[in-house]
C-alpha angles and dihedrals in degrees: 000000000000122000118224111269102018116140122222118241121217142176131222112251091207139355112298120203121196138148088268090062143272124309111198123222112276092020112148128230145156123255109237103177149311136255138184110232115186090328094314121114113230130184123215110223128185101210119213090234091062117266124108109210144158117247136177117257092247091058093066139046125209114241103229114231093008114119136138132213116236120226093241132047110270135234118214101027088147088059090054091052092050090044091056090052092048093049090052088052094050091053089057094046098261118144095205113156121225117225 
């Protein structure tokens, strides 16, 4: 069961290049949120090596059982729970939409 405010940890499935920098394959980060960009779902990840960038769900994998507690009480912990479910679905080929 998730505690309120925990953040989901993830890893890059492959190297990701963006104007913010390069994230190497297997780099770890923390999922910060999710947006819809022109009909595409994108996940905001704060990578441990510094950059904060948006990635597609198939570019990351959720690290099961790896979460961290933020210093302040969260907003949107329900969104994080539904995001975890959606990310699991995208890894198995599902096109389930998160609301």
